[in-house]
N, C-alpha and C positions, 0 to 999 in steps of 0.2 A: 458256474459253469464257464467254460472258456470258449471253445471252438465247436462249432456245428457244421454239418455238410447238408447242402440243400441241393436237390436234383428235381428235375422236372421231366416227366414222360409224356408222351402221347397216349391216350386212350380211347376207346370208342365213346367215351363221355367227355371228351376235351383234355385239355392239359391237367396233369395231375402232379402236384408238387408236394416233397415230403422233406421234413427236416429232421435229421437224426443227430443224436450227440456223439461224442468220441467213442461210445461203447457200442453204437450202432442202434441204439433204441430210438424209436420214432417218437419225437416230441410233437409234432404237429404236422397235418397234411390235409389236402383237400384239392378240389377241382378248380385250379387257377395256375397261371402261368406267373402270378405276381408274389414275389418272395415277401413283400411287406404284408400282404394279406394272410401268408402263413405264420409270419412272426407275431401278427396282431392277435392271432388265437392264443398266444401265450400271456400269461400274467407277465407285467414287466420285470417283477423280481426274478423270474426264472429264465428270462430270454438270454440265450447266448451272446456273449461280447463280441464274438467274431463269429461270421458266417461265410464259409467258403463253398463255391461251387464244385461238385464232385459227385462220385457215384456212392450210392448207399446200399447195404445188403438188402434192404427191404424193397427195393425196385423188383428185384425177381419175383417177390411174392405178389406184387401188383400186377405184373406181366402174367403170372400163372392164375390168378384170380380171373382176369379178363379172358384167359383161354379156357375157362369152364371149370378150374380147380378151385372152388369157392373156399375150401378149407385152407388154402394157401396162406391166407392173412392171419390164421389163428395162432400160430406160433411165433409171430412177428412181435418182439419185445418193444414195448411203449414205456415211456416214462411221463407219468402225470402227476400234477402236484394240486391237491386240493383238501378239502375238509374229509374227515373220515366217512361221511355219508357219500360224498361225491366218489371218493375212491372205491367205496363198496358198489355204487352204482355203475362206475365205468367197468368194474370187474363183471357185474352181471350182464351187462351190455354184451360182453364178447362170449357169453353163454347162451345167447339168442341164435337159435339155429337159423341158417339160410333158409328162406322159404316159408318160414314160420314166424311173420312178425308179431309183436305184442302190442297192445294198446298202452297208452300211457297209464291208464288205472292197473292193468295187468303187471305192467313193470313197477308201479309203485307197490303192489302186493307183493312181487317178488323180492323187494327191498325191506319188507316186513312193515311197511307203512301204507297200507291200502287207502288212506285218505290223503295222502301226501302226493297227489297227482301234480301239483304245480312244482313240488321240488322234483319230482321224476323228469318233467319236461325240463327243468332248469340243468339238471345233471345232463341231459342230452345236449342241450344248448351250449353248454361249457365244454364240451368234448373237443379237444384239440386234435388228436390223431385219428381224423375221420377214415372210414373204411376198416382200419384195423381195429378200432373199437366201434363197432357198427351200429352208431345211433340211428342210422337211417332204417334200422328195423323196428322202429316204435312209431305207432300210428295213433291218431285220435281215437277216441272211443267209438265214433260213427264210422271208422274204417278210412276216413280221409286222411290225406297225408300229414297234416300239420305243418310244422316248420322244418327247415333244414338249411344250414348256413350256406351251403353251396348251391342252392335252388331246387325248387320242387322238381323240375323235369330231370335232374340228375338223380333225385331220390326215387322217383318213380322207374327210372330206367334200371337202377340198382335192384329195386324190388322185383321188376320183371324179369330181370336176368336170374335172379336167384329163385324165382318161382319156377322157371322153365328148366332148371337143372334138377334132376332127381336127387333127393338126399341119400346119403350113403347109410346103410344100416349098420351100426356097430355090433 
């Protein structure tokens, strides 16, 4: 990849930075104003050679999400690079409904490997486009938060926000 665009927005949870490729797909994102922290979420072999500050199409989805449209992030394209299991796991994360978090055990079962709880947790930990691939919707078996690259207070606020908005009935 050659050039990517980086943009930082202010949200109720603090600065949120996203990195998008030249096709507008989100490569990495998270609650920081530090571009280096966002780039560090990507394996070195897939990092862009050039990063320019600019506007991304995904920024509108972030604003809409924070305005209460939790589905706004669902159609934002992402580009992730990983093993077949990681790719399947990241796709499964996108199917977790807001306000209905899964435990790591339930997430492992969704992946067809109920005993692979550590692998399920690793898939969440290696997720670069946070929010758009909502790894924050996975909890420990006892219901506690577990880990989150951007801090447990942000994870808790995201879960609280999503629990407070009624789910749309399809």
